[in-house]
Each structure stands twice: as structure tokens, then as C-alpha cells.
N, C-alpha and C positions, 0 to 999 in steps of 0.2 A: 468628579476624581481629578486627582492630578496625573495625567497622564504621560509616559515617551512612547518614541516608535519601537515598535515589536521588530521593524525590519535587521536582520543579522547582517553582518558583514558578507558583502558579497551575491545578497540578493536585488535584485532589479524593485524598484517600485511601483511598476507598471501594476496595473489590473490585470487578471487576478495572480492575487501572490497564490503558489499550489504547496497545498500537503497531501502526498498520497503516500498509500500504503496498505496492505492487508490489516483486516479488523482486528485479528488476534494474531501473535506471534505463534507458531503452531512448531517447528522445525528451524532448524539454525539452515539447514537447504534452503529450506521454504523463502527464509527471510534473507538470505544474500540474495537468493534469484531474483526474488522481487526487486530489491533493493537496486542490483545490477541494470536490470531492464527499465526501472523508470529514470535511472540515473540518466542509461543513453537517451530517455529522449527528453533530457532538460531537467527533470524535477531536480530542486535542490532540498526539501527537505521530507526526510521518509518518516512516514507514522505506524505503529501496530500498538496494537492492544496488549501489555504484558499480562497484567492481571482485568481479568473481565469482569462485570456485575451480572448475572444472570438474574432470571424472574422467577424461575424454580430450581431447586438443586440436583444435582445430578449430570449437568449440562458440562459443555467444557469451561470452566472459570479460569482458563487464561494457562500458560506455561509457569508462569510467576517469575522469583527473581534469577532461574536459569536463561530465561531467553535478554537477559541485561546483555550479557558478553556478546551476544548475537549483535545487538543495535551496536555495541561499539565497535563490532569487526563492521560492518557497514559504515560506520564514521568514517574509519579509517581507510577501508579499502576505496569505499566509490568520494571521499571526499563529501558527504550530504550531514546535515544535521539530522539531528534524531530526536524523536518526541513522543511521551506516551501519556498515557490516563493516567492518574492518579486518584485515588480516594479516600486514603487513609494519612496519617502522620509518617506512617513506616514506608508508604510508598515513596512519599517525598524525598524522605534519608536515603533511600536504597536508588532512586531516578539521579537525582543528585550525585552518588557515589559513582549512577555509573556515567557521569558525562552528558547528562541529557542536557537539550540546548535552549528547549521549549515542552512545557507541560499542559497539558488541558484536565480542565474538571467535566464530567460528565455528565448527563441530564440527572440521572437520580441519585447523583449526591450533592449537585449545585441548588434541589428543592430541599436539601438537610440543612439548615445554619448551623447547628452542631457540627455535621460533618465540614463544611465550609469554615467554618473557624478554623477545627484542627489543622487543617491543610495551611491555613493563615496563619495558624502560629507557629508552625515549622516551616515559612517560608522565611522568617525576619531576618531580616538583614540579605536576604537574595532576593537581585532583581532579574530575575529567571523571566523571560516571558513566557504568560500563562494565559491561556484561551478559558472559559466560560464558557459549558454550554448550555443553550436554557433550558429551567427544569422541565420535566416531563409536562406539568400541566402549564396552559397557558395564564402564566402571572407574572408581569412585565416586573413588580417590583419586588419578587421575589429575586427574579434574573439581576435586576440592577445591584439586589442584596447583594448578592454570593460576589458579584465583582466589587464594591464599596468593601466590603472584607477582607478580599484580597489588596486591594488598595491599600487601607489604613495597615494591612501589618510594613509597609513599605515597598513593595512591588509596582512601576510604574509602570510597564511594558504586559499590558492588559487587553486584552481583545476578546468580545463576542463570537459564539457559534450557533448560527441556527442551525436547530435539526428537525424542528418540528414538535407538534405537540400530540400527546393520545387524543384516542378519540374513543366513545364506548359503540358508536355505530362504527359500521360496514364503509368503508371508504375506497377511494380510488389509492390513494396514498398510507403507507404504514402508518406517517406523522402527520398532523393537517400540518400546509404550510403556515396558512396565519399569517398571509405578509405586513397585515397591516402591525403586529406588534416590533418586528424588527424597524420595520418604519418608524413607528414612536420610538425605539432605543435609540434611533439612530438622530431623532428630535430632539430629545431630551439631552443626548450625549452627542455632538457632531464630532466631534474628535477621535471616537471609536471605531476602532477598524471593526467589521463586520465580515464574518464567514459563514458562510452556506456548506451543510453538510447534505449535500443530494442524495448521499447514499442511504441516509436514515430518514429522510421524510420518503423520499420514494420507496424505499424496500424494494425495488424490482431494477435490475439495473437498465431496463428499458428505459425508464424514468431518469436515468442520471442526465443523460443530455439537455433533454427542455427543460429541467429544475435549474441547472447552470446557465444555461441561457437567462432563465427569470431571472436569476441570481444578480445576474451582471447586468441586465435591464433595466433593476432597480438600484445600482452603482454599490452593488456590495463589494469590499474591499479584496475577499480570495474565498476560495475552494479549500474543502477537507474532502477527500473524494479515496473510499477504498478499494483498494486495487492492490489483485492478489497476481500471481503468476498462473495458477490453475484455481480460478476461482468455483468450481462446479463439483471441486472435490476439499473445498473449505470446510475445515470445523466449525464455524461461527456463522452466520449471517451470510451463508453462498451467494444466495438470490440476488442483492445486492450488488456485489462483488465485479470488477471488471477486470480485465486484463490490462497489461500499459498500453498495448498497443491500440488496445477502444478508446483509452483516455487519451493516448496522443490523438488520435480523429477526431474526437468532441474537441479536445481544447483548439483544435487548427479551424473545427468550423465555428470557435464562436465568432460573434461578434459584440468587441466592446464599443459600445457607446461614447460618445460627448457626454460628460455627467452635465452640460452646463447647456445642455441642448433643449431648448423652448419647445419644439416642436414635435409632435409622432407622426411616425409614419408609419404606413398600412400594416406592416407588420407587427410593431407593437399594439394596435391597437386590436390585432386580431390575438396577440396575444392575452389583452384584455379579457375579447370576448371568452376563450377557452378557460382565462382564470372563473368567469363568472359564470359557464357552463360546469364546471367542475364544483362549483359552491353552491349551483342547482342540484344537484346530484347529490351532494352531500345531505341537502338540505330534506331532499326527498327524502332518503336514506332513514331519516330521523323523524319523518312524518311515519313512512310506513313502519316503525319501532313501535310507535304510540298507538299506532292504527292497531298492529298485533295482539298489544296488552286490554284495546279495547276491548278487540275482540275476544282476551281470555275473560275478560270481566263479564261481556253478554254473556259466554256460554255457563259459567258459575252461577249466572241470574235467571236462566232459561228466558233470554231476551235475544227477539229476531235479530238477526244483521242490519237488516236495511230500514233506517229508522226518516222518514220520506219529510218527518219536519225540518230535521237539523240536516237534509239535503239540501232542499231548497234556501234554508237561512244559510250555508254556505255558499252557493250559488249567488244568491241576489248580493250579497253582502260583499264577494271579492269580486264580483264583475264593477258594483260599483268603484271600490278601492283600485280596480286597475282605470278605472275612466279617468278618475281623480291622478293618477298614475302616466296619465296621456297613453295608455292602451285601450281599444277598443273592448267594453265589455264583452262584445261576444266572443272574440280571440278568449277572453282569461275563463270565458264559460267553458270552451272546448277543452283547456289544459286542465280545468277541475272535475272537470267530466271526468278525464284519463284518470286521474289523478284516485277519483272517487271508484273506477272500476277496479283501480288494482286495489284498490286498499279494502274493497267489499270482497276480493280472491284473496286475497290474507288473510281475513279472517274467518272466509269458508275453511280455509284449507285448516284452519286453528279448531273451529265448531267441529269439523266433520272426522278428528283424532277421537 
């Protein structure tokens, strides 16, 4: 792709580039109050969702074009740049008319090539910065394809937003980070700026800070964070929004490491351990889901829960695999005994119902 810098005049190029604001524009007072608070903390780019795609009908789907004058007021009174999400050609037209300085394409939209192409066609001849969130599913080619469609329309100021990926299983995060995917994106397109959306990855405000740090440790260029003047009363995604004061506190504690540093300190190694532990828990959750499906099958076919032959086979094979990977067979045996015990417990719950 042919790319240009997405930096806007007056924006410092040092990491992280910051975009912050509420999930949704709700009222003029809420938008302006949040923007004023963020501006006082030095934030230069204000975000707010004007149109909100919801999973089911009946939820708050955004204030719509009524909120665009509020965004223009923010721009006029604070000097901040303004940005919002667009999902249709009409959104693009209205956003450009409202003098938006930057646009982003959401995860549901980037998963649909027809929708992305419609947006690309509407952007012909306009080289406004466009940020593209990853599709909801972990499909790197689809993500790159969405950015290529925008680029082919003549837009050279493009960046990616990593907001995590949906998963069927219960997990720590709202959307799995799967950091290897944006890492591969960086390898494929080295000059592409990549932002992290810790709000949508975590889904909980207490996860925003560690996710911001992980993104910086991985060399991300910027952060797009949901910040609300009164997050507990937010009309959408209240649990993942933080106040401007909390955002400022998080940013002041961020450690920005040298990108060319070749050795890892203890803190970075511990971060890797945390990542591994999170992956272990998520894999175990998936395994337990399969175990419950097996329990249902056994119930429907009047089979006993404990299958001793299968249990012995698992312990022997996993022990041998562990030894090949440099771990003691006894350690692996203990791990899988505990896993098997939990699997049996969950299957007993299903059969007893």
C-alpha cells in the first residue's frame, strides 16, 4: 500500500498517539464536558460514536446526525481534532460535512467487503486519515483487504486499530487480543501505524491500564481509549469506559520502551508469563466446553462418565509429550489429573440435570 503520515498538525509524533472520548455521543452536555476534561489533560484528538452498530435491535444505536454539531462545538471550543466511526456512504458524507478530521471503520464493517467498498467509493478524492479496526474474527487477510480498498480509493493516510477478536468461549477479555495477528500485520506492512483499543479488548475498565502497557511493550504507535465524564451512567459499554482523570493517571504510568532495545528486562519477561497464563486459562475454558459436550453425549447414550481406558491413555500420552518439551512426566501427570477432575465434575453436573 502507498501510505502517508496520519499525523495532524500540532500532534507530537512520539508514542503513544492518543485518541480518547466516550463510546457514544449521548447529549451535548456529556460530549462537551468530556471533551473539556480530556483537553485539560493534553489529549488532542476527541472521539465519539455518532452511529453505533448494536448486536440486537432495541439498544442505543447512536444519537445520529443530531450529535454532529456537538462535535463541531468541541472542535471550536477546545481546538481538538474530532473523529467518529462510519459504516455507510451516508455516514461518510455527513461526517465530512461536519468537518471531521479523521474517520474510523468498525470491526463489524471491516468484516464486510461490500460495506468497506461503499465507504471507499464515498471517500474518492478525500485524503482524510482513516483508521480501520480488525474484523470481529481473526482474519488478517480480510483486515488487510479492507485497508487496501480504502487505499485504492486514493486515501494514503491509513492506520490500523487492533481491538481484539470475538470468541465463543468464556474468557478474561471481551475480545481476545491474539497479539500475534497485529504483530504479523506489522511484519507485512512495516510503515503502517497500529493503534490499540484496550477498551474493546478488555471490556472492563480495570483491564485498560495493563492492555495499554502491553501495546506499548509491543511497539504499537497509539491508543484509542473510551473515556466518559461519568462512565457508570454511559448509554453504551459503561463497564469499559474510564474517566479523563483515570486515563491521565494511566498515561502517566506508561513505560515507553526503546523500539530497538534488544534485551528484555524482568518486567517484560513477567508480561510474557502473564500472556501465557491468560492463554492457558482460555484454552482450558475451551477444553471444558468440549468436555461438557461429551457429557451431553454420554447422557443421551446412557454412558458412564468415567472411561478409565481413555483416562489412562491421556495421562500416558501427555506425560510423554511433556517430557519431549523439557518438562517432567510427573508434573504433566499432576496437571492433567487436575484437569480431568474438573472435566468429570462438569460432566456430572450435566448428567444430574
